[in-house]
C-alpha positions in Angstrom: 0.0 0.0 0.0 1.5 3.4 1.0 2.9 4.8 -2.2 0.1 3.2 -4.3 -2.6 5.2 -2.7 -3.4 8.7 -4.0 -4.3 11.3 -1.4 -6.9 13.8 -2.5 -8.7 16.7 -0.9 -12.3 17.8 -1.2 -12.1 21.4 -2.3 -15.5 22.5 -0.9 -14.1 25.0 1.5 -12.7 27.2 -1.3 -15.6 28.0 -3.7 -14.3 31.5 -4.5 -10.7 30.7 -5.2 -9.6 30.9 -8.9 -8.9 27.5 -10.2 -5.2 28.3 -10.7 -4.8 29.3 -7.1 -6.7 26.2 -6.0 -4.4 23.9 -8.0 -1.2 25.6 -6.7 -2.4 25.4 -3.1 -3.4 21.7 -3.3 0.0 20.9 -4.7 1.8 23.0 -2.0 -0.1 21.2 0.7 1.2 17.9 -0.7 -1.9 16.3 -2.2 -1.9 14.1 -5.4 -5.4 15.1 -6.5 -8.8 16.5 -5.5 -12.4 15.7 -5.3 -14.2 18.7 -6.8 -17.7 19.8 -5.7 -19.5 20.0 -9.1 -22.4 21.9 -7.6 -24.1 25.3 -7.7 -21.9 28.1 -6.4 -18.6 26.5 -7.2 -15.9 27.2 -9.9 -17.8 24.8 -12.3 -21.5 24.2 -12.0 -23.4 21.2 -13.4 -25.1 23.2 -16.2 -21.7 24.1 -17.6 -19.9 20.9 -16.7 -19.3 19.5 -20.2 -17.6 22.7 -21.3 -15.9 23.8 -18.1 -14.9 20.6 -16.2 -12.3 19.6 -18.9 -10.7 23.1 -18.4 -10.6 22.7 -14.7 -9.0 19.2 -15.1 -6.4 20.7 -17.5 -5.4 23.5 -15.0 -5.1 21.0 -12.2 -3.0 18.7 -14.4 -0.6 21.5 -15.2 0.2 21.6 -11.4 0.5 17.8 -11.3 -2.9 17.4 -9.6 -5.5 14.8 -10.7 -9.3 15.1 -10.4 -10.3 11.6 -9.1 -13.9 12.3 -8.2 -16.6 15.0 -8.2 -19.3 15.4 -5.6 -22.4 16.1 -7.7 -25.8 15.0 -8.8 -26.2 12.0 -11.0 -27.8 13.3 -14.2 -26.5 12.4 -17.7 -24.9 15.8 -18.2 -22.6 15.1 -15.2 -21.8 11.6 -16.4 -20.9 13.0 -19.9 -18.7 15.7 -18.4 -16.8 13.2 -16.2 -16.2 10.9 -19.2 -15.0 13.8 -21.3 -12.7 15.0 -18.6 -11.4 11.6 -17.5 -12.9 11.8 -14.0 -13.7 8.3 -12.9 -16.2 8.8 -10.0 -19.3 10.8 -9.0 -19.7 10.8 -5.3 -23.1 11.2 -3.7 -25.2 10.3 -0.6 -28.3 8.2 -0.2 -31.1 10.3 1.3 -33.9 8.7 3.4 -37.2 10.3 2.6 -40.5 10.8 4.3 -41.8 7.3 3.5 -39.3 5.9 6.0 -36.0 3.9 5.8 -37.2 0.6 4.1 -39.3 2.3 1.5 -36.5 4.8 0.8 -34.0 2.0 0.4 -36.2 0.4 -2.3 -36.6 3.7 -4.1 -32.8 4.3 -3.9 -32.1 0.9 -5.4 -34.5 1.6 -8.2 -32.8 4.9 -8.8 -29.3 3.3 -8.9 -30.5 0.6 -11.3 -31.6 3.4 -13.7 -28.1 4.9 -13.6 -26.4 1.6 -14.7 -26.7 2.3 -18.4 -24.9 5.6 -18.0 -22.3 4.0 -15.8 -21.6 1.5 -18.6 -21.9 4.0 -21.5 -19.6 6.6 -19.9 -17.3 4.4 -17.8 -18.0 6.4 -14.7 -18.6 5.0 -11.2 -21.2 6.2 -8.7 -19.8 6.2 -5.2 -22.3 6.3 -2.3 -21.1 7.8 0.9 -22.6 7.2 4.4 -23.8 10.3 6.2 -25.3 11.1 9.5 -28.9 12.2 9.8 -31.6 11.6 7.1 -29.3 9.4 5.0 -28.0 5.9 4.8 -25.6 6.5 7.7 -23.7 3.3 8.4 -21.6 0.6 6.7 -24.4 -1.9 7.4 -26.8 0.4 5.5 -24.4 0.8 2.6 -24.0 -3.0 2.3 -27.7 -3.5 2.2 -28.3 -0.7 -0.3 -25.5 -1.9 -2.6 -26.1 -5.7 -2.4 -26.0 -7.1 -5.9 -24.6 -4.1 -7.7 -21.4 -4.4 -9.7 -18.8 -2.4 -7.8 -17.4 -1.3 -11.1 -20.6 0.8 -11.6 -22.0 1.5 -8.1 -19.7 1.3 -5.0 -19.3 2.5 -1.4 -17.4 5.4 0.0 -16.3 4.7 3.6 -16.4 7.9 5.6 -14.3 7.6 8.8 -16.2 10.4 10.7 -19.8 9.4 9.8 -19.1 5.8 10.5 -17.6 6.7 13.9 -20.8 8.5 14.7 -22.6 5.2 14.5 -20.3 3.7 17.2 -19.1 0.9 15.0 -15.4 -0.2 15.1 -13.7 0.9 11.9 -12.4 -2.6 11.2 -16.0 -3.9 11.2 -17.3 -1.1 9.0 -14.5 -1.7 6.5 -15.0 -5.4 6.5 -18.7 -5.1 5.9 -18.4 -2.9 2.8 -15.0 -4.2 1.6 -16.4 -5.9 -1.6 -18.0 -2.6 -2.5 -15.3 -0.2 -1.4 -14.1 2.4 -4.0 -12.8 5.3 -1.8 -12.0 6.1 1.8 -12.8 9.6 3.3 -10.7 10.7 6.2 -12.1 13.2 8.6 -12.8 13.2 12.3 -15.6 14.2 14.7 -16.9 13.9 18.2 -20.2 14.5 20.0 -20.6 17.3 22.5 -23.4 18.4 24.7 -25.0 21.7 23.8 -26.9 22.3 27.1 -26.3 21.8 30.8 -27.6 19.1 33.2 -30.3 21.6 34.3 -32.2 21.1 31.0 -35.2 18.9 30.8 -33.7 16.9 28.0 -30.1 16.6 26.9 -29.1 18.1 23.5 -26.1 17.0 21.5 -24.3 18.1 18.4 -21.1 17.2 16.4 -17.8 19.0 16.3 -15.6 18.2 13.2 -12.0 18.3 14.2 -8.5 17.3 13.1 -7.5 13.7 12.4 -5.9 13.1 15.7 -8.7 14.4 17.9 -12.0 12.7 17.1 -13.9 9.4 17.6 -12.6 7.9 14.3 -9.2 6.1 14.8 -7.2 6.9 11.7 -4.4 4.6 12.8 -6.7 1.6 13.0 -8.2 2.5 9.6 -4.8 2.8 8.0 -3.6 -0.5 9.5 -6.7 -2.3 8.3 -6.3 -0.9 4.8 -2.6 -1.9 4.8 -3.3 -5.4 5.8 -5.9 -5.8 3.0 -3.7 -4.1 0.3 -6.1 -1.3 -0.4 -4.9 0.7 -3.4 -7.8 3.2 -3.9 -7.9 6.9 -3.2 -7.8 8.4 0.3 -9.8 11.7 0.4 -9.3 14.2 3.2 -12.6 16.1 3.2 -11.3 19.3 4.9 -14.4 19.6 7.0 -13.7 21.4 10.3 -16.1 23.1 12.7 -13.3 25.8 13.1 -13.5 27.0 9.6 -10.8 29.7 10.2 -8.3 26.9 10.8 -9.0 24.9 7.6 -5.8 25.6 5.7 -3.6 24.8 8.7 -5.5 21.7 9.7 -5.7 20.2 6.3 -1.9 20.5 5.8 -1.3 18.9 9.3 -3.9 16.2 8.6 -2.3 15.2 5.4 1.1 14.8 7.0 -0.5 12.7 9.8 -2.4 10.5 7.3 0.7 10.0 5.1 2.7 8.9 8.2 0.1 6.4 9.2 -0.2 4.9 5.7 3.6 4.8 5.4 3.8 3.0 8.7 1.1 0.6 7.7 2.8 -0.2 4.4 6.0 -1.0 6.2 4.8 -3.3 9.0 1.2 -4.1 8.0 0.3 -4.4 11.6 -2.4 -2.7 13.7 -0.9 -0.8 16.6 
C-alpha cells in the first residue's frame, strides 16, 4: 500500500478561489489530487460541466494534480462531463425520505438501477457515501443498499467520521463494505453536549476536528487498509467546525495521514 494510494482533498471550503490558485495550493499542501464539488456556487456548476470541467482538469494537471472524483448530482450531463474529462467517479449520498427507511432504500435501489446504463456508457462509477442524519448512515446500511450491484458501476465510499458517529469499530465497517469499497474519506468528529444538566432533556451536536482528535481512529483504519492491500484513493474532506483553521488543519492532517499509511505499508500491523 502506501505509495500506491493517492491522497486527494475535497475542495468544498474554497468556492471563491480561482482554479489556478486552488491547484497551486493543493500541490503546495502535498496532495496528489482533488475531489471537486461540481455543484451550484462553485468554480464549475453542473449546467456548464461538459464545457468547463475539462478546463478545470487541465489546469489541475498543469500543477500535477489529478481530479479523481466529483461530488455532484447524477444526471446524464454530469456523467458525460466526467467521461469527457477523465474523472472516474461521481460521489453522492443516499437520502432517506418521508416514507421511511425501508421504502426509501427500495426507491434508492431503483434509482441506482436506472443509472447503470450511464455508468456503462460513460465508464463512470457512482460512489455512495454514508452520512449522519436523514441518509444511509452506516456501513451496514451501505452493504444492504449496494447488495447485488457491480462495484465497477456502483460502489461504497467509507467515511471515517460518519461511520464513527454510529459507534461501529472501523475494522467492522470496512470489513462489511469491503467488496463494494471504492474510496475512503478521512475526517474526524466527536459529539458534544449543547446544554447543561439543568435542561429537561439533553441536547447533543457534532464537532468536526483534526484527524488526531476525534472518535474515528485513523491509525486503525490505516492499519486495516494496509493489511488488506487497499490501493484506492484516500480523500481528506477538509471539514472542520473551526472554519478559520481549515488551511492549517488540512496540511497537518495530510502529514499525519501519510505517516500512518507509510507505517502501515512498512509493517502491515495494527498498533
